[in-house]
N, C-alpha and C positions, 0 to 999 in steps of 0.2 A: 504495496499499500503506502503509494507517495503522499506526502504531504503531510499536516503536521495539526494538532490542534490541540487547546488550553478550555480549563473550564473555570468558572467562577459563576458568584450568587452576588447579590446586590442587596446588602443592609440585612445581608446573613446575622441571628444570634442565638443561636441556640450551638451550641462546641460541637455535640456529637453530631447533630446532621451534618455540619462541617466538616469532620473530621469523617464520617462514610463517603462523603461523595467524593474530598483530597482521593484515601482509599481507594475508589474507586474509579475517579479518572488515574491514580498509581496504576489500577491494574489492566486499566484498561488501553496503555501508553500512552498518555496526553506528557505534551511536551512543555508545560505549564499548569499552574492552578493560581485565579487571582478571586478576591475580594474588592468591593466597592462601598465607602461606606458600613462596613461591620462594623457590628455592634461591640463595644472596646472588649469583652467577656467569652469571644470567642478566639482568645488564644489563646483560649482553655484547649481549642481545639490538635492541639499538640499529642493530649494526653490521651484520645480521641484517634487518632489518627494511628492502628496498631499497626501498620506497613512502612510509620515511616516515611509518610514524602519525603516534609519540611527534609529531609538529607537526602534523597533520589531529584526531583522533580523541583524547580524554583517558584516559589513559591511567594506574588505581588498584590501587596495591597496599599490598594489604593481609597484616600477616602475622599472623596469628589469626584462623581465622573467626566468634572471635566480635567482632573489628574489622569485618568485608566489612559493609562498610552496598548500600544500591542501593536506587532513587529507589522511592516509593512508587508500591503497586502494581504494583513491577516483579514478575514472577513467575519466582524462581528451577529452574531446569530442569538436568538435573546428567545425566548421558550416561557412560553405565555398562551393564556385559553383569549385570544382575543376573536372576531368573528370572520377577521379581515385573515390572521396567520392559518399556516398551510400545514394539512395535515404530516405529520410524519413521514408516514409513508411513502405521503406525494412527494418527499422536496430533496431535491438532489445539493446533498451536501458541496460544501465547499472544500475544495484539496487543503485550504488554508482557511482553519477556521480557528473562534473565540468563541466559546457558546457563553449566556447569563442567563441564569436563573432568578426566580425575586425572590422577597422573602418569604421569613411562615408566615401564615394567617395577612399575603396580600400580594402584591402586582408588580410586575418592573413599572420603574417607574416611568410618566411619561418622557420624560425625558432620556430617560436607555434604551427606553422604545425607538428613541427617532434618534440614535444613536444608531442602533442598532440595522445592517442593512438586509437581515432576513426577519422575520418570526414563524418559528413554526410550536405549530401546538402537537400533544398529543393529543391523541383520539378516546379518550377517558370522561366517563357523564361530569366530574368533576374536576377537583385539585386532589394531585396524589402527592405525600413528603416531596419535600425538598431533594434530598438524598435517591428517593427512589429515581423519582422523575430525571434527574443527571446519567446513571444506569438506565434508561430505557434510551435518551438519545446518544450515547455511549455505543449498548448495542446495538443502537438502529448505523451509526457512524460504520461501525464493524461490516455487517453483513452488508451494506448493501456499497460500499469503501474497500473492502477486503479481500477482494479477487476468488472468494464462494462462489460455488458452483450456484445453477439454477438447483430449487430442491426436488425429490422428487417428488410424480404425483400421485402415486398413489400412498397413501399412506404407511407408515414403516419406510416404504422405498426401497430398491436395493440399495447394497454398498456402494459410497462413491468407487468409481476404480482411483487408484495412488495419484494419477496423474491429473486428477480432477481438482485433487485436498490443496490447499495454497501452501506453497513450500514456505523455508523456514530457513532464513538467513547460516550462509556458513555455507556448508560443503551439497554441491547438486545431489539431487537426489538419486542420478542412477552411478556418478563416482563413487570409486573402489574404495571399502573401511582399508 
């Protein structure tokens, strides 16, 4: 998979939610994580992040939206339940993207939504936990950009051929051991 992604939250206030979001971002291979206007108590997220994301993935804490800086060419993608948002299964992920979620018990602010190049929504009846929403978006990115073959037509389906599985970096699959 080419490209990169970052993941963050605006005005997040619960350390356990941020810790879970950061751990998930680390597990899915995020290039960076960030917060914007986070509540001061989220600094305790260090204790909630059992994968040691702070030691392995750059973390950026921005005090305001105006201070938020993303790499050149990186598209900001808001995740929000708005009427005009693109449903996640219909969204083509940018190769270079930073995804931002809103606070608990709230939404992305209007200024943050205005800054986003895209707004996507998870097609659920109501909002899910911020860390769960992040995991869903990251999994969708992995499926849509990860080079996986189409799913079988029949339930369960046949096992995919070895040639169809995504290759890991390193030694080619046909190289002698």
